[in-house]
Backbone as CSV, one residue per row, in Angstrom:
resi,resn,N_x,N_y,N_z,CA_x,CA_y,CA_z,C_x,C_y,C_z
1,MET,56.162,-15.956,-9.661,55.730,-15.377,-8.404,55.107,-13.968,-8.591
2,LYS,55.805,-13.177,-9.429,55.254,-11.822,-9.685,53.894,-11.909,-10.365
3,ASN,53.779,-12.813,-11.325,52.508,-12.950,-12.021,51.407,-13.401,-11.071
4,THR,51.737,-14.302,-10.129,50.771,-14.777,-9.180,50.278,-13.653,-8.264
5,LEU,51.219,-12.847,-7.787,50.870,-11.709,-6.922,50.043,-10.672,-7.705
6,PHE,50.477,-10.445,-8.962,49.732,-9.520,-9.823,48.312,-9.986,-10.032
7,ASN,48.114,-11.286,-10.310,46.791,-11.842,-10.562,45.947,-11.759,-9.299
8,GLN,46.528,-12.031,-8.150,45.778,-11.977,-6.901,45.346,-10.529,-6.573
9,THR,46.257,-9.575,-6.801,45.954,-8.187,-6.569,44.845,-7.714,-7.523
10,THR,45.004,-8.086,-8.817,43.984,-7.735,-9.789,42.647,-8.316,-9.433
11,ALA,42.612,-9.545,-8.985,41.366,-10.221,-8.658,40.705,-9.479,-7.468
12,LEU,41.518,-9.082,-6.479,40.990,-8.362,-5.294,40.369,-7.060,-5.698
13,ILE,41.080,-6.294,-6.573,40.567,-5.007,-7.036,39.238,-5.221,-7.751
14,LEU,39.184,-6.226,-8.625,37.925,-6.486,-9.362,36.794,-6.833,-8.435
15,ILE,37.080,-7.633,-7.418,36.028,-8.013,-6.446,35.490,-6.772,-5.731
16,VAL,36.438,-5.924,-5.280,36.022,-4.694,-4.557,35.203,-3.812,-5.459
17,LEU,35.641,-3.664,-6.732,34.941,-2.805,-7.643,33.541,-3.354,-7.987
18,CYS,33.396,-4.678,-7.966,32.167,-5.297,-8.349,31.162,-5.484,-7.197
19,LEU,31.606,-5.249,-5.919,30.725,-5.464,-4.798,29.413,-4.712,-4.911
20,PRO,29.376,-3.412,-5.238,28.098,-2.736,-5.342,27.180,-3.369,-6.402
21,MET,27.795,-3.827,-7.531,26.957,-4.437,-8.586,26.423,-5.773,-8.112
22,VAL,27.163,-6.516,-7.301,26.668,-7.780,-6.754,25.517,-7.518,-5.839
23,ALA,25.631,-6.496,-4.996,24.521,-6.141,-4.079,23.305,-5.755,-4.840
24,ASP,23.480,-4.946,-5.914,22.345,-4.561,-6.736,21.658,-5.791,-7.349
25,ALA,22.468,-6.700,-7.808,21.931,-7.927,-8.414,21.119,-8.731,-7.411
26,LEU,21.634,-8.817,-6.169,20.913,-9.552,-5.154,19.585,-8.904,-4.849
27,GLN,19.547,-7.569,-4.822,18.304,-6.866,-4.596,17.343,-7.073,-5.745
28,ALA,17.886,-7.039,-6.969,17.018,-7.171,-8.130,16.325,-8.515,-8.189
29,ASN,16.960,-9.564,-7.620,16.421,-10.883,-7.657,15.407,-11.171,-6.550
30,ILE,15.159,-10.222,-5.690,14.162,-10.407,-4.627,12.759,-10.290,-5.201
31,GLU,12.042,-11.353,-5.149,10.681,-11.378,-5.733,9.738,-10.538,-4.936
32,GLU,8.948,-9.729,-5.629,7.965,-8.883,-4.936,6.762,-9.743,-4.535
33,PRO,6.376,-9.700,-3.268,5.225,-10.503,-2.831,3.902,-9.891,-3.335
34,ALA,2.865,-10.677,-3.267,1.524,-10.147,-3.575,0.999,-9.389,-2.356
35,PHE,0.224,-8.356,-2.644,-0.302,-7.510,-1.571,-1.833,-7.514,-1.500
36,ILE,-2.471,-8.014,-2.543,-3.927,-8.064,-2.536,-4.321,-9.248,-3.395
37,GLN,-5.322,-10.039,-3.018,-5.731,-11.199,-3.786,-7.181,-11.515,-3.496
38,LEU,-7.748,-12.288,-4.400,-9.098,-12.795,-4.251,-9.028,-14.246,-3.899
39,ASN,-9.383,-14.625,-2.696,-9.369,-16.000,-2.282,-10.762,-16.591,-2.653
40,GLU,-10.762,-17.613,-3.534,-11.994,-18.196,-3.995,-12.174,-19.629,-3.526
41,GLN,-11.530,-19.968,-2.418,-11.706,-21.304,-1.862,-13.095,-21.500,-1.350
42,PRO,-13.689,-22.683,-1.608,-15.068,-22.902,-1.157,-15.201,-22.657,0.372
43,GLY,-16.215,-21.890,0.712,-16.452,-21.585,2.121,-15.647,-20.439,2.698
44,ASN,-14.698,-19.917,1.913,-13.841,-18.827,2.444,-13.526,-17.848,1.312
45,LYS,-14.519,-17.509,0.546,-14.319,-16.551,-0.523,-14.167,-15.140,0.091
46,ALA,-13.109,-14.437,-0.274,-12.855,-13.126,0.320,-11.851,-12.324,-0.473
47,LEU,-12.013,-11.015,-0.422,-10.930,-10.119,-0.862,-9.962,-10.012,0.287
48,GLN,-8.693,-10.300,0.032,-7.680,-10.322,1.075,-6.583,-9.333,0.849
49,VAL,-6.081,-8.732,1.904,-4.912,-7.880,1.827,-3.815,-8.488,2.749
50,SER,-2.590,-8.186,2.475,-1.509,-8.901,3.156,-0.860,-8.025,4.228
51,VAL,-0.182,-8.737,5.142,0.778,-8.135,6.094,2.114,-8.803,5.766
52,VAL,3.022,-8.047,5.124,4.302,-8.584,4.725,5.397,-8.050,5.623
53,ARG,6.166,-8.955,6.208,7.244,-8.548,7.139,8.565,-8.445,6.391
54,TYR,9.303,-7.361,6.661,10.622,-7.112,6.112,11.651,-7.037,7.226
55,LYS,12.777,-7.716,6.987,13.910,-7.686,7.963,15.185,-7.314,7.204
56,PRO,16.188,-6.749,7.936,17.459,-6.412,7.267,18.076,-7.663,6.641
57,ARG,18.542,-7.480,5.394,19.148,-8.616,4.661,20.371,-9.133,5.416
58,MET,21.119,-8.265,6.084,22.346,-8.665,6.744,22.107,-9.011,8.200
59,GLY,20.827,-9.087,8.618,20.527,-9.437,10.001,20.295,-8.233,10.879
60,GLY,19.499,-8.409,11.920,19.188,-7.317,12.839,17.834,-7.551,13.476
61,ASP,17.554,-6.835,14.587,16.350,-7.073,15.339,15.168,-6.271,14.838
62,GLN,15.377,-5.144,14.160,14.297,-4.309,13.725,13.555,-4.974,12.535
63,TYR,12.249,-4.763,12.500,11.507,-5.264,11.350,10.373,-4.284,11.026
64,VAL,9.952,-4.322,9.777,8.881,-3.431,9.281,7.809,-4.307,8.607
65,ASP,6.591,-4.109,9.004,5.452,-4.794,8.384,4.694,-3.846,7.478
66,LEU,4.537,-4.219,6.233,3.630,-3.465,5.325,2.244,-4.004,5.521
67,VAL,1.357,-3.227,6.098,-0.012,-3.650,6.401,-0.953,-3.036,5.402
68,GLY,-1.486,-3.826,4.500,-2.346,-3.303,3.459,-3.704,-2.837,3.993
69,ALA,-4.148,-1.751,3.442,-5.426,-1.180,3.881,-6.386,-1.062,2.667
70,VAL,-7.654,-1.373,2.916,-8.712,-0.935,2.031,-9.601,-0.028,2.858
71,HIS,-10.016,1.094,2.273,-10.601,2.162,3.093,-12.039,1.936,3.466
72,VAL,-12.667,0.953,2.805,-13.992,0.461,3.288,-13.841,-1.059,3.349
73,GLY,-14.279,-1.653,4.427,-14.106,-3.095,4.635,-15.039,-3.618,5.701
74,ASP,-14.952,-4.920,5.964,-15.744,-5.528,7.014,-15.371,-4.993,8.376
75,LYS,-16.336,-4.870,9.277,-16.057,-4.396,10.639,-15.040,-5.333,11.311
76,GLN,-15.166,-6.645,11.057,-14.250,-7.601,11.718,-12.795,-7.404,11.210
77,TYR,-12.623,-6.965,9.979,-11.313,-6.704,9.454,-10.635,-5.570,10.228
78,TYR,-11.386,-4.515,10.510,-10.814,-3.377,11.260,-10.611,-3.761,12.727
79,GLN,-11.509,-4.565,13.274,-11.309,-4.991,14.665,-10.035,-5.810,14.775
80,GLY,-9.787,-6.682,13.790,-8.556,-7.450,13.807,-7.315,-6.555,13.697
81,LEU,-7.394,-5.524,12.866,-6.262,-4.594,12.741,-5.978,-3.860,14.031
82,ASN,-7.040,-3.428,14.732,-6.842,-2.780,16.002,-6.081,-3.627,17.005
83,GLU,-6.366,-4.927,17.010,-5.626,-5.854,17.876,-4.190,-6.025,17.374
84,LEU,-4.063,-6.188,16.088,-2.708,-6.347,15.497,-1.787,-5.161,15.847
85,PHE,-2.344,-3.945,15.722,-1.494,-2.754,15.915,-0.970,-2.597,17.336
86,LYS,-1.606,-3.258,18.293,-1.144,-3.128,19.682,0.248,-3.793,19.854
87,GLY,0.654,-4.607,18.933,1.916,-5.316,19.075,3.130,-4.609,18.490
88,TYR,2.981,-3.355,17.986,4.107,-2.621,17.400,4.587,-1.508,18.285
89,ASP,5.861,-1.142,18.122,6.369,0.020,18.812,5.877,1.297,18.161
90,ALA,5.684,1.273,16.846,5.177,2.416,16.105,4.359,1.971,14.894
91,VAL,3.201,2.624,14.717,2.347,2.364,13.562,2.290,3.651,12.730
92,LEU,2.852,3.646,11.542,2.905,4.788,10.641,1.662,4.751,9.737
93,TYR,0.852,5.770,9.757,-0.417,5.720,9.011,-0.505,6.854,8.009
94,GLU,-1.330,6.613,6.997,-1.549,7.578,5.949,-2.768,8.455,6.262
95,LEU,-2.621,9.718,5.992,-3.751,10.666,6.077,-3.214,12.040,5.671
96,VAL,-3.689,12.587,4.583,-3.292,13.910,4.171,-3.984,14.887,5.105
97,ALA,-3.273,15.410,6.077,-3.850,16.250,7.115,-2.743,17.080,7.751
98,PRO,-3.111,18.217,8.362,-2.095,19.045,9.048,-1.433,18.232,10.180
99,GLU,-0.163,18.508,10.389,0.543,17.838,11.509,-0.174,18.179,12.838
100,GLY,-0.267,17.154,13.678,-0.963,17.339,14.949,-2.448,17.087,14.906
101,THR,-2.967,16.742,13.727,-4.445,16.456,13.618,-4.777,15.328,14.554
102,TYR,-5.842,15.516,15.350,-6.342,14.483,16.272,-7.563,13.822,15.657
103,ILE,-7.500,12.483,15.603,-8.613,11.734,15.017,-9.301,11.007,16.160
104,PRO,-10.469,11.460,16.603,-11.161,10.816,17.730,-11.713,9.451,17.302
105,LYS,-12.033,8.642,18.287,-12.640,7.344,17.991,-13.967,7.607,17.257
106,GLY,-14.205,6.802,16.253,-15.431,6.978,15.441,-15.268,7.934,14.295
107,GLY,-14.107,8.590,14.180,-13.806,9.391,13.013,-14.212,10.849,13.116
108,GLY,-14.913,11.261,14.165,-15.192,12.691,14.353,-16.436,13.150,13.584
109,ASP,-16.519,14.433,13.426,-17.694,15.127,12.821,-17.773,14.830,11.316
110,LYS,-18.874,14.250,10.872,-19.055,13.873,9.465,-19.395,15.085,8.602
111,LYS,-19.712,16.242,9.229,-20.022,17.431,8.477,-18.838,18.011,7.748
112,ASP,-17.632,17.732,8.257,-16.419,18.328,7.725,-15.631,17.362,6.829
113,THR,-16.274,16.288,6.353,-15.578,15.316,5.516,-15.255,15.907,4.166
114,SER,-14.117,15.493,3.577,-13.722,15.928,2.273,-14.578,15.229,1.217
115,TRP,-14.472,15.703,-0.045,-15.269,15.057,-1.148,-14.835,13.634,-1.323
116,LEU,-13.532,13.332,-1.064,-13.085,11.916,-1.215,-13.705,11.032,-0.148
117,SER,-13.687,11.589,1.105,-14.274,10.803,2.192,-15.760,10.634,1.998
118,SER,-16.391,11.635,1.405,-17.843,11.494,1.106,-18.113,10.344,0.107
119,ILE,-17.242,10.220,-0.894,-17.393,9.131,-1.862,-17.163,7.803,-1.140
120,GLN,-16.143,7.731,-0.283,-15.858,6.484,0.425,-16.988,6.095,1.343
121,LEU,-17.622,7.074,2.010,-18.773,6.838,2.843,-19.932,6.320,2.026
122,GLY,-20.082,6.879,0.814,-21.145,6.404,-0.083,-20.902,4.942,-0.502
123,MET,-19.608,4.599,-0.743,-19.254,3.224,-1.120,-19.522,2.306,0.072
124,LYS,-19.273,2.776,1.235,-19.557,1.950,2.442,-21.031,1.559,2.518
125,ASP,-21.888,2.539,2.302,-23.304,2.267,2.362,-23.784,1.346,1.219
126,LEU,-23.227,1.629,0.019,-23.635,0.852,-1.134,-23.259,-0.642,-0.987
127,LEU,-22.077,-0.896,-0.426,-21.587,-2.273,-0.314,-21.857,-2.942,1.032
128,GLY,-22.447,-2.176,1.958,-22.731,-2.753,3.280,-21.468,-2.993,4.049
129,LEU,-20.496,-2.089,3.971,-19.202,-2.223,4.658,-19.028,-1.156,5.705
130,SER,-17.911,-1.139,6.361,-17.554,-0.076,7.347,-16.452,0.779,6.800
131,PHE,-16.294,1.992,7.383,-15.346,2.983,6.909,-14.106,2.956,7.853
132,GLN,-12.929,2.954,7.252,-11.674,2.839,8.014,-11.567,3.925,9.088
133,MET,-11.872,5.164,8.763,-11.694,6.249,9.722,-12.623,6.136,10.949
134,GLU,-13.734,5.407,10.758,-14.663,5.211,11.817,-14.299,4.028,12.735
135,GLU,-13.531,3.087,12.201,-13.304,1.813,12.905,-11.895,1.721,13.488
136,ILE,-10.894,2.263,12.888,-9.501,2.195,13.403,-9.316,3.170,14.546
137,ASP,-8.720,2.738,15.624,-8.459,3.561,16.806,-7.106,4.314,16.572
138,TYR,-7.219,5.565,16.129,-6.043,6.382,15.852,-5.538,7.145,17.099
139,THR,-6.234,6.934,18.244,-5.875,7.675,19.454,-4.705,7.025,20.227
140,GLN,-4.244,5.859,19.801,-3.173,5.185,20.503,-1.866,5.986,20.384
141,ASN,-1.111,6.011,21.453,0.061,6.880,21.560,1.165,6.514,20.546
142,HIS,1.197,5.230,20.132,2.260,4.801,19.243,1.864,4.976,17.747
143,PHE,0.718,5.599,17.478,0.319,5.913,16.091,1.046,7.155,15.677
144,VAL,1.695,7.097,14.518,2.520,8.228,14.023,2.064,8.650,12.625
145,HIS,1.724,9.925,12.478,1.336,10.447,11.169,2.552,10.404,10.234
146,ALA,2.352,9.766,9.063,3.454,9.619,8.098,2.988,9.898,6.712
147,ASP,2.498,11.121,6.511,1.934,11.488,5.231,2.082,12.986,5.062
148,PHE,1.735,13.445,3.832,1.806,14.891,3.547,0.769,15.690,4.360
149,THR,1.109,16.953,4.554,0.101,17.922,4.954,-0.606,18.367,3.673
150,PRO,-1.766,19.003,3.780,-2.390,19.464,2.541,-1.509,20.425,1.717
151,GLU,-0.730,21.236,2.417,0.182,22.161,1.710,1.272,21.403,0.984
152,GLU,1.838,20.359,1.607,2.854,19.560,0.952,2.290,18.804,-0.248
153,PHE,1.048,18.315,-0.106,0.421,17.571,-1.215,0.213,18.486,-2.403
154,SER,-0.318,19.678,-2.099,-0.579,20.635,-3.202,0.727,21.062,-3.892
155,GLN,1.792,21.280,-3.077,3.049,21.723,-3.656,3.670,20.630,-4.500
156,SER,3.578,19.378,-4.067,4.109,18.264,-4.860,3.383,18.141,-6.200
157,MET,2.056,18.284,-6.127,1.306,18.208,-7.414,1.692,19.359,-8.342
158,LYS,1.865,20.543,-7.776,2.309,21.676,-8.569,3.648,21.406,-9.200
159,ASP,4.598,20.922,-8.401,5.961,20.650,-8.897,5.955,19.599,-9.984
160,LYS,5.071,18.662,-9.905,5.004,17.583,-10.910,4.059,17.913,-12.074
161,GLY,3.387,19.077,-12.018,2.463,19.432,-13.089,1.213,18.567,-13.052
162,GLU,0.798,18.141,-11.901,-0.356,17.237,-11.788,-1.620,17.980,-11.374
163,SER,-2.769,17.373,-11.575,-4.060,17.843,-11.063,-4.922,16.685,-10.769
164,ILE,-5.899,16.880,-9.907,-6.840,15.816,-9.584,-7.563,15.360,-10.862
165,PHE,-8.005,16.334,-11.658,-8.735,15.992,-12.883,-7.821,15.186,-13.827
166,GLY,-6.574,15.599,-13.914,-5.599,14.853,-14.770,-5.437,13.418,-14.329
167,MET,-5.345,13.183,-13.002,-5.193,11.811,-12.520,-6.410,10.974,-12.759
168,VAL,-7.601,11.577,-12.517,-8.839,10.868,-12.767,-8.932,10.489,-14.256
169,PHE,-8.562,11.427,-15.120,-8.619,11.174,-16.580,-7.642,10.057,-16.965
170,LYS,-6.451,10.064,-16.422,-5.480,9.004,-16.734,-6.017,7.639,-16.332
171,MET,-6.618,7.557,-15.122,-7.130,6.293,-14.642,-8.332,5.818,-15.501
172,TRP,-9.174,6.775,-15.892,-10.316,6.432,-16.735,-9.812,5.909,-18.104
173,ARG,-8.832,6.597,-18.665,-8.304,6.190,-19.959,-7.587,4.821,-19.889
174,ALA,-6.912,4.566,-18.769,-6.235,3.282,-18.570,-7.281,2.168,-18.430
175,GLY,-8.378,2.487,-17.737,-9.432,1.512,-17.577,-10.099,1.142,-18.879
176,ILE,-10.330,2.139,-19.717,-10.887,1.895,-21.055,-9.930,1.012,-21.888
177,SER,-8.633,1.365,-21.773,-7.629,0.602,-22.511,-7.607,-0.861,-22.121
178,GLN,-7.742,-1.104,-20.799,-7.767,-2.474,-20.272,-8.974,-3.259,-20.841
179,GLN,-10.147,-2.561,-20.901,-11.308,-3.215,-21.396,-11.169,-3.570,-22.877
180,LEU,-10.632,-2.633,-23.667,-10.467,-2.852,-25.095,-9.468,-3.947,-25.382
181,SER,-8.448,-4.089,-24.573,-7.423,-5.076,-24.761,-7.790,-6.444,-24.162
182,GLY,-8.946,-6.494,-23.479,-9.386,-7.752,-22.892,-8.737,-8.046,-21.544
183,GLN,-7.988,-7.076,-20.937,-7.333,-7.304,-19.660,-8.281,-7.121,-18.465
184,SER,-9.356,-6.365,-18.653,-10.283,-6.179,-17.545,-11.114,-7.440,-17.353
185,SER,-11.338,-7.768,-16.101,-12.120,-9.007,-15.785,-13.583,-8.763,-15.790
186,SER,-14.023,-7.530,-15.921,-15.458,-7.202,-15.843,-15.892,-6.375,-17.049
187,SER,-17.201,-6.383,-17.290,-17.771,-5.613,-18.400,-18.991,-4.841,-17.909
188,ASP,-19.532,-4.009,-18.806,-20.744,-3.282,-18.488,-21.898,-4.251,-18.200
189,MET,-21.922,-5.381,-18.871,-22.963,-6.415,-18.637,-22.800,-7.001,-17.255
190,ASP,-21.586,-7.216,-16.813,-21.389,-7.712,-15.434,-21.942,-6.732,-14.414
191,LEU,-21.697,-5.423,-14.642,-22.222,-4.423,-13.728,-23.732,-4.406,-13.715
192,MET,-24.323,-4.516,-14.898,-25.778,-4.527,-14.982,-26.371,-5.752,-14.257
193,MET,-25.708,-6.909,-14.429,-26.177,-8.114,-13.744,-26.055,-7.994,-12.208
194,ALA,-24.972,-7.354,-11.764,-24.809,-7.148,-10.321,-25.871,-6.254,-9.788
195,LEU,-26.175,-5.187,-10.483,-27.182,-4.207,-10.016,-28.586,-4.848,-9.977
196,MET,-28.835,-5.861,-10.858,-30.100,-6.507,-10.917,-30.181,-7.741,-10.021
197,SER,-29.037,-8.094,-9.365,-29.026,-9.292,-8.556,-29.935,-9.178,-7.324
198,SER,-30.452,-10.310,-6.883,-31.299,-10.302,-5.672,-30.453,-10.010,-4.406
199,ASP,-29.130,-10.293,-4.489,-28.214,-9.899,-3.422,-27.216,-8.895,-4.017
200,ARG,-27.733,-7.665,-4.196,-26.965,-6.660,-4.889,-25.624,-6.328,-4.249
201,GLN,-25.633,-6.229,-2.903,-24.418,-5.866,-2.177,-23.326,-6.889,-2.417
202,ASN,-23.637,-8.163,-2.304,-22.590,-9.196,-2.505,-22.132,-9.232,-3.931
203,ALA,-23.047,-9.071,-4.881,-22.707,-9.094,-6.294,-21.791,-7.970,-6.630
204,LEU,-22.092,-6.747,-6.144,-21.232,-5.590,-6.388,-19.862,-5.765,-5.714
205,LYS,-19.835,-6.273,-4.501,-18.569,-6.513,-3.818,-17.721,-7.472,-4.581
206,SER,-18.309,-8.592,-5.073,-17.530,-9.558,-5.826,-16.964,-8.955,-7.105
207,LEU,-17.795,-8.118,-7.763,-17.323,-7.456,-8.986,-16.191,-6.487,-8.704
208,MET,-16.354,-5.691,-7.687,-15.316,-4.673,-7.365,-14.053,-5.320,-6.791
209,ALA,-14.190,-6.459,-6.108,-13.022,-7.164,-5.605,-12.127,-7.604,-6.758
210,LYS,-12.742,-8.143,-7.825,-11.964,-8.554,-8.985,-11.235,-7.382,-9.610
211,GLU,-11.904,-6.229,-9.681,-11.277,-5.062,-10.301,-10.129,-4.536,-9.438
212,LEU,-10.280,-4.590,-8.117,-9.204,-4.149,-7.226,-7.975,-5.005,-7.388
213,VAL,-8.178,-6.318,-7.503,-7.046,-7.263,-7.661,-6.349,-7.018,-8.963
214,ASN,-7.123,-6.599,-10.019,-6.521,-6.440,-11.342,-6.215,-4.989,-11.683
215,SER,-6.028,-4.137,-10.654,-5.874,-2.708,-10.907,-4.419,-2.256,-11.123
216,ASP,-3.476,-3.215,-11.124,-2.065,-2.852,-11.220,-1.733,-2.036,-12.461
217,GLY,-2.311,-2.451,-13.588,-2.038,-1.749,-14.840,-2.478,-0.283,-14.805
218,VAL,-3.633,-0.031,-14.234,-4.174,1.331,-14.128,-3.251,2.190,-13.217
219,LEU,-2.782,1.585,-12.135,-1.946,2.353,-11.218,-0.575,2.654,-11.812
220,LYS,-0.025,1.709,-12.625,1.287,1.951,-13.286,1.202,3.107,-14.253
221,VAL,0.049,3.197,-14.944,-0.164,4.323,-15.856,-0.216,5.645,-15.064
222,LEU,-0.872,5.628,-13.931,-1.015,6.810,-13.076,0.372,7.270,-12.573
223,GLU,1.201,6.293,-12.169,2.511,6.612,-11.596,3.437,7.188,-12.629
224,GLY,3.556,6.546,-13.796,4.510,7.007,-14.788,5.925,6.782,-14.326
225,PRO,6.903,7.109,-15.152,8.317,6.850,-14.821,8.870,7.637,-13.646
226,GLU,8.284,8.831,-13.373,8.795,9.673,-12.307,8.046,9.456,-10.962
227,GLY,6.936,8.749,-11.030,6.163,8.535,-9.812,5.225,9.725,-9.535
228,SER,4.049,9.410,-9.051,3.044,10.452,-8.775,3.051,10.929,-7.360
229,THR,2.427,12.098,-7.133,2.243,12.572,-5.772,1.378,11.603,-4.996
230,LEU,0.337,11.041,-5.646,-0.629,10.193,-4.990,0.032,8.976,-4.318
231,VAL,1.074,8.409,-4.940,1.712,7.222,-4.407,3.179,7.465,-4.014
232,ALA,4.013,7.659,-5.026,5.474,7.675,-4.821,5.921,8.777,-3.877
233,ALA,5.429,10.004,-4.061,5.898,11.132,-3.238,5.460,10.949,-1.785
234,ARG,4.225,10.497,-1.593,3.747,10.275,-0.225,4.517,9.119,0.462
235,ASN,4.846,8.081,-0.356,5.657,6.993,0.196,7.004,7.452,0.657
236,GLN,7.611,8.364,-0.099,8.914,8.930,0.279,8.823,9.657,1.636
237,LYS,7.692,10.393,1.823,7.519,11.072,3.076,7.354,10.072,4.231
238,ALA,6.586,9.008,3.981,6.369,7.998,4.987,7.682,7.325,5.423
239,LEU,8.552,7.040,4.435,9.816,6.373,4.749,10.814,7.321,5.428
240,HIS,10.648,8.634,5.175,11.445,9.602,5.907,11.067,9.543,7.398
241,VAL,9.776,9.416,7.666,9.297,9.289,9.049,9.775,7.958,9.646
242,LEU,9.772,6.879,8.812,10.246,5.578,9.316,11.719,5.685,9.740
243,LYS,12.538,6.330,8.991,13.967,6.477,9.362,14.072,7.214,10.714
244,ARG,13.275,8.205,10.881,13.281,8.966,12.152,12.894,8.085,13.312
245,GLU,11.832,7.236,13.130,11.384,6.368,14.195,12.352,5.228,14.455
246,MET,13.008,4.703,13.413,13.962,3.627,13.605,15.197,4.113,14.372
247,ALA,15.496,5.417,14.206,16.658,5.970,14.918,16.416,6.033,16.438
248,LYS,15.194,5.847,16.854,14.865,5.868,18.311,15.130,4.512,18.927
249,ASN,15.642,3.584,18.142,15.961,2.229,18.568,14.722,1.379,18.967
250,ASN,13.582,1.761,18.410,12.413,0.854,18.522,12.676,-0.365,17.632
251,GLN,11.918,-1.397,17.861,12.154,-2.652,17.137,11.135,-2.959,16.066
252,SER,9.848,-2.733,16.370,8.794,-3.219,15.469,7.999,-2.046,14.922
253,PHE,7.773,-2.077,13.597,7.127,-0.973,12.900,6.082,-1.494,11.930
254,ALA,4.961,-0.825,11.827,3.956,-1.119,10.837,3.775,0.117,9.973
255,ILE,3.719,-0.081,8.648,3.320,0.992,7.737,1.945,0.635,7.243
256,PHE,0.942,1.387,7.694,-0.475,1.116,7.409,-0.908,2.061,6.328
257,TYR,-0.873,1.564,5.108,-1.180,2.392,3.934,-2.069,1.557,2.985
258,GLY,-2.766,2.263,2.094,-3.570,1.582,1.079,-2.774,0.577,0.288
259,ALA,-3.429,-0.547,-0.099,-2.738,-1.637,-0.751,-2.025,-1.174,-2.064
260,ALA,-2.541,-0.130,-2.677,-1.961,0.380,-3.913,-0.552,0.963,-3.708
261,HIS,-0.219,1.309,-2.457,1.072,1.880,-2.163,2.189,0.847,-1.926
262,LEU,1.804,-0.418,-1.710,2.744,-1.375,-1.119,3.802,-1.851,-2.125
263,SER,3.491,-1.911,-3.405,4.501,-2.313,-4.378,5.659,-1.315,-4.378
264,ASP,5.352,-0.019,-4.337,6.387,1.000,-4.293,7.140,0.948,-2.979
265,PHE,6.431,0.730,-1.872,7.109,0.569,-0.602,8.099,-0.615,-0.610
266,HIS,7.666,-1.718,-1.228,8.547,-2.886,-1.306,9.861,-2.529,-2.000
267,GLN,9.738,-1.870,-3.142,10.938,-1.502,-3.923,11.888,-0.601,-3.105
268,ARG,11.295,0.341,-2.355,12.090,1.271,-1.583,12.757,0.610,-0.362
269,LEU,12.021,-0.267,0.314,12.567,-0.991,1.487,13.767,-1.870,1.043
270,VAL,13.618,-2.520,-0.141,14.694,-3.400,-0.659,15.896,-2.541,-1.050
271,ARG,15.612,-1.453,-1.789,16.699,-0.635,-2.380,17.351,0.291,-1.348
272,ASP,16.551,0.970,-0.558,17.087,2.045,0.289,17.355,1.588,1.716
273,PHE,16.668,0.503,2.196,16.851,0.050,3.558,17.560,-1.295,3.611
274,ASP,17.822,-1.889,2.432,18.482,-3.202,2.346,17.723,-4.248,3.166
275,MET,16.371,-4.221,3.052,15.517,-5.210,3.721,14.908,-6.158,2.729
276,VAL,14.530,-7.337,3.220,13.924,-8.348,2.355,12.628,-8.874,3.040
277,PRO,11.640,-9.257,2.192,10.428,-9.850,2.767,10.704,-11.222,3.281
278,VAL,10.192,-11.561,4.478,10.451,-12.848,5.087,9.205,-13.627,5.395
279,SER,8.040,-12.983,5.430,6.807,-13.722,5.694,5.593,-12.890,5.235
280,THR,4.485,-13.589,4.958,3.255,-12.949,4.505,2.058,-13.568,5.270
281,GLN,1.234,-12.696,5.798,-0.022,-13.079,6.466,-1.160,-12.437,5.683
282,TRP,-2.256,-13.181,5.455,-3.411,-12.655,4.710,-4.565,-12.362,5.652
283,LEU,-5.175,-11.188,5.425,-6.328,-10.737,6.217,-7.545,-10.634,5.294
284,ASP,-8.692,-11.113,5.770,-9.921,-10.958,4.986,-10.496,-9.570,5.176
285,ALA,-10.456,-8.792,4.072,-10.983,-7.432,4.122,-12.476,-7.392,3.821
286,TRP,-12.892,-8.187,2.818,-14.296,-8.338,2.470,-14.646,-9.781,2.399
287,LYS,-15.527,-10.270,3.247,-16.059,-11.620,3.128,-17.087,-11.626,2.029
288,LEU,-17.005,-12.612,1.137,-17.892,-12.723,-0.019,-18.654,-14.045,0.076
289,LYS,-19.901,-14.002,-0.372,-20.737,-15.220,-0.346,-20.407,-16.048,-1.576
């Protein structure tokens, strides 16, 4: 009898002690969904980004959708997003800008665009696409800024010993490494052929779509083990805002961030919010011929 009681008590203690490890194991086994893909089905070739829904693993009414963004895309893609966003209690969006920044419809004065926005506008014209800041309606009351201010961005880079030049160099070096190892899907010859194509815009879009889908290796080099300001630190700020908004007892949330951010968001939602992905919807960002 004593041995039986001892064994039962010992088993109970072991179970209690192992519960956190069991929970960790369950989280570790949650497969990460895809967030960007190239659909090459006949008649529907497109660069696609996903909307992945997360719900509490233990049940609950609140849910979070990771809505992938590409900053230049088809006008129809952004029109679809504007309709989609009307269905949420809060839409958390990325933009390194001072708190309280107002984004008018159409994106505002183009004279004051940053160097990065200027590059994106150039890409828009080159590829015959539209610009996110011009097409998304940020004036809706349920849109919530969930990103660094310029001061926070600069301070984070300083704390991490980062620089814009250093990040660009890392990405360039990683891209070269991919080409040399045969991991890159494109070559200089592919670029030359695209530039010489009779339908240059579609050829360049197809080429760049492949590179976007295969850019995971470059981004992992950029992030490193501690995570970069560009992705990890900004994601942490966004999820701090999410916690604040969830505390208001709203039910539906969208995190509208660049597709490159979503893998890190997935890991944090699983680990820190105990949420799991339950569904995926694909949106055509670039229609390809």
